[in-house]
C-alpha positions as a printed Julia matrix, in Angstrom:
238×3 Matrix{Float64}:
  -0.1    0.0     0.02
   1.04   3.72   -0.61
   1.84   5.45    2.53
  -0.03   8.83    3.29
   2.04  10.46    5.9
   3.77  13.9     5.13
   7.13  14.83    5.74
   6.68  15.51    9.33
   8.61  18.45   10.71
  10.78  18.47    7.38
   9.01  21.62    6.26
  10.52  23.64    9.39
  13.94  22.14    9.05
  17.2   23.53    7.71
  19.29  22.46    4.9
  22.85  22.26    6.08
  23.95  19.96    3.04
  22.61  16.78    5.0
  19.6   14.93    4.64
  16.93  15.9     6.67
  15.8   13.23    9.47
  12.53  12.51    7.28
  14.69  11.84    4.38
  16.96   8.87    3.12
  20.68   9.25    3.84
  21.15   6.79    1.1
  19.81   6.88   -2.43
  19.06   3.07   -1.79
  17.09   3.45    1.41
  13.64   5.13    0.58
  12.19   8.05    2.87
   9.72   6.87    5.62
   6.53   5.36    4.3
   7.66   5.21    0.49
   7.35   1.72   -0.87
  10.97   0.6    -2.43
   9.31   0.29   -5.76
   7.73   3.71   -5.88
  11.42   4.84   -4.67
  13.3    3.18   -7.25
  10.9    4.5   -10.09
  11.47   8.0    -8.49
  14.98   7.55   -8.62
  15.16   6.36  -12.01
  13.05   9.72  -13.35
  15.31  12.01  -11.01
  18.51  10.38  -12.52
  17.63  10.94  -16.29
  16.18  14.36  -15.95
  18.2   17.17  -17.47
  15.48  19.89  -16.68
  14.64  19.38  -13.2
  11.08  18.58  -14.73
   9.33  15.15  -13.88
   6.16  14.11  -15.84
   3.98  11.79  -14.03
   1.11   9.45  -15.19
  -1.0    6.5   -14.58
  -1.47   4.49  -17.57
  -2.24   1.09  -19.2
   0.8    1.74  -21.34
  -0.01   3.61  -24.57
  -0.3    7.49  -23.09
   2.83   6.43  -21.01
   4.91   5.62  -24.21
   3.75   8.94  -25.73
   4.65  11.01  -22.87
   8.04   9.17  -22.28
   8.88   9.51  -26.01
   8.19  13.28  -25.73
  10.06  13.74  -22.53
  12.99  12.0   -23.7
  13.6   14.57  -26.48
  13.16  17.35  -24.24
  15.06  16.22  -21.43
  12.61  15.46  -18.62
  12.37  12.66  -16.31
   9.35  10.4   -16.43
   7.54   8.29  -13.65
   4.66   5.8   -14.97
   2.37   3.89  -13.13
   0.61   0.98  -14.71
  -1.55  -1.95  -13.65
  -0.1   -5.75  -13.63
  -2.64  -6.88  -16.59
  -0.55  -5.13  -19.34
   2.1   -6.72  -21.58
   5.52  -6.96  -20.49
   6.71  -5.22  -23.79
   4.94  -1.98  -22.57
   6.91  -1.89  -19.64
  10.16  -2.81  -21.19
   9.79  -0.1   -24.02
   9.02   2.54  -21.3
  12.02   1.29  -19.28
  14.4    1.59  -22.55
  13.1    5.11  -23.0
  14.34   6.18  -19.52
  11.07   5.89  -17.45
  10.76   5.09  -13.75
   7.94   2.34  -14.12
   5.91   1.12  -11.27
   3.63  -1.52  -11.69
   0.69  -2.12   -9.26
  -2.03  -4.52   -8.83
  -5.18  -3.88  -11.19
  -8.06  -2.9    -8.95
 -10.86  -0.33   -8.8
 -10.47   3.41   -9.34
 -11.94   3.78   -5.75
  -9.01   1.79   -4.28
  -5.97   3.96   -3.2
  -3.83   1.46   -4.7
  -5.39   2.23   -8.14
  -2.54   3.2   -10.62
  -4.03   6.58  -11.24
  -4.24   7.05   -7.53
  -0.57   5.76   -7.15
   0.6    7.98   -9.57
  -0.9   10.97   -8.03
   0.8   10.03   -4.89
   4.07  10.08   -6.47
   3.22  13.76   -7.54
   2.55  14.64   -3.97
   5.79  13.03   -2.73
   7.72  14.91   -4.98
   5.84  18.24   -5.57
   3.8   18.73   -2.57
   5.69  17.28    0.24
   9.2   17.59   -1.52
  10.43  14.51   -0.06
  13.26  14.34   -2.65
  14.58  17.59   -2.55
  17.87  16.86   -0.54
  18.3   13.45   -2.43
  18.11  15.12   -5.73
  20.66  17.9    -4.79
  23.26  15.28   -3.57
  22.74  13.38   -6.89
  23.11  16.46   -9.07
  26.16  17.44   -6.91
  27.83  13.93   -7.34
  27.38  14.47  -11.33
  29.29  17.65  -11.05
  26.45  19.92  -11.77
  26.76  23.51   -9.98
  23.82  23.29   -7.85
  24.2   24.63   -4.32
  21.96  25.63   -1.44
  22.26  28.58    0.65
  23.74  27.7     4.37
  20.98  27.87    7.04
  18.09  27.37    4.48
  16.31  24.61    3.1
  17.54  22.76    0.04
  16.6   24.47   -2.97
  13.31  23.24   -4.71
  14.96  22.08   -7.98
  12.14  19.44   -8.72
   8.97  20.49  -10.73
   6.8   17.62  -10.91
   3.68  17.57  -13.08
   0.8   15.01  -12.96
  -0.81  14.57  -16.3
  -4.1   13.09  -14.84
  -5.47  12.0   -18.36
  -8.81  10.88  -16.58
  -9.43  14.38  -15.33
  -7.52  16.48  -18.02
  -9.81  18.2   -20.41
  -6.99  18.44  -22.82
  -7.32  14.65  -23.26
 -10.89  15.39  -24.9
  -9.88  18.67  -26.73
  -6.85  16.8   -28.55
  -9.23  14.36  -30.09
 -11.91  17.14  -30.58
  -9.55  19.47  -32.8
  -7.12  16.43  -34.36
  -8.62  12.9   -34.49
 -12.3   13.99  -35.18
 -11.08  16.06  -38.03
  -9.2   13.41  -39.3
 -11.68  10.92  -39.47
 -14.22  13.12  -41.26
 -11.78  14.53  -43.7
 -10.48  11.01  -44.87
 -14.05   9.9   -44.95
 -14.98  13.17  -47.03
 -17.69  14.15  -44.22
 -19.74  11.09  -44.75
 -19.48   8.94  -41.66
 -22.25   6.59  -40.76
 -20.9    5.33  -37.59
 -18.02   5.54  -35.0
 -17.15   2.44  -32.93
 -14.57   2.18  -30.38
 -13.81   0.83  -27.0
 -13.09   3.49  -24.05
 -10.54   3.94  -21.52
 -10.72   7.35  -20.14
 -13.26   8.34  -22.47
 -11.48  11.27  -23.86
 -11.16   9.79  -27.67
 -14.97   8.83  -27.67
 -16.2   12.16  -26.24
 -13.88  14.36  -28.22
 -14.19  12.43  -31.48
 -18.23  11.89  -30.82
 -18.7   15.73  -30.4
 -16.73  16.5   -33.46
 -18.49  14.17  -35.79
 -21.73  15.27  -34.25
 -21.23  18.55  -35.0
 -20.43  18.02  -38.51
 -23.4   15.89  -38.88
 -25.57  18.73  -37.66
 -23.83  20.98  -39.83
 -24.63  18.77  -42.9
 -28.01  18.23  -41.89
 -28.93  21.79  -41.76
 -27.14  22.35  -45.24
 -29.15  19.58  -46.65
 -32.34  20.95  -45.28
 -31.68  24.51  -46.56
 -30.91  23.25  -49.84
 -34.04  21.32  -49.96
 -35.99  24.34  -48.7
 -34.61  26.56  -51.62
 -35.37  24.11  -54.35
 -38.79  23.33  -53.14
 -37.75  19.61  -52.44
 -37.08  19.04  -56.24
 -33.46  19.46  -56.14
 -34.0   22.33  -58.83
 -34.11  26.0   -57.88
 -37.79  27.58  -57.53
 -38.54  29.92  -60.28
């Protein structure tokens, strides 16, 4: 299970070049209440980012592969949380793209252990609770990066983590409304009788469906207007 406790008194502690009491003193030992598998995935992302940016997503694999490919070209780290009923080829590909991959038991969305909820927890650990600021600073210092903290202050907040949250992100719908839907409509010259698909997050069917439905309404109005002006005969009225 994923721990929910915060960083304790860490928010008030001072940075002096050493780990705070609530953080690990070694990269191999996770901070308190962080499962080892989550810790390993986070460390992979932190090692691979060149921008301090970490992209986090819960996905069955396909969205994660797209995000990881894009992140790879832009220098961001990636953590992907996926259910255990997916093919090993997906997780293998993600790891080859430099992702920190965390595989969890498949369960309902109301379960805290659902892959989307675990992904949100990873974001909280990195961005809200700042559990890895000290570890990341030590990691960058060992690599020769010139990143220093000010004496007597907390470790610099270098990590910038973003949770994509495709189940709630309206961009999921809009991307299919503005791209996938028009592509289907244009390739069929606007004559779409039906659109059939299986649904995951619902973003594709909602976005494509809205696009095709609007096109159908426009075409229906156009035909009705043409019929009215021709008197229903197909020829212009005298």
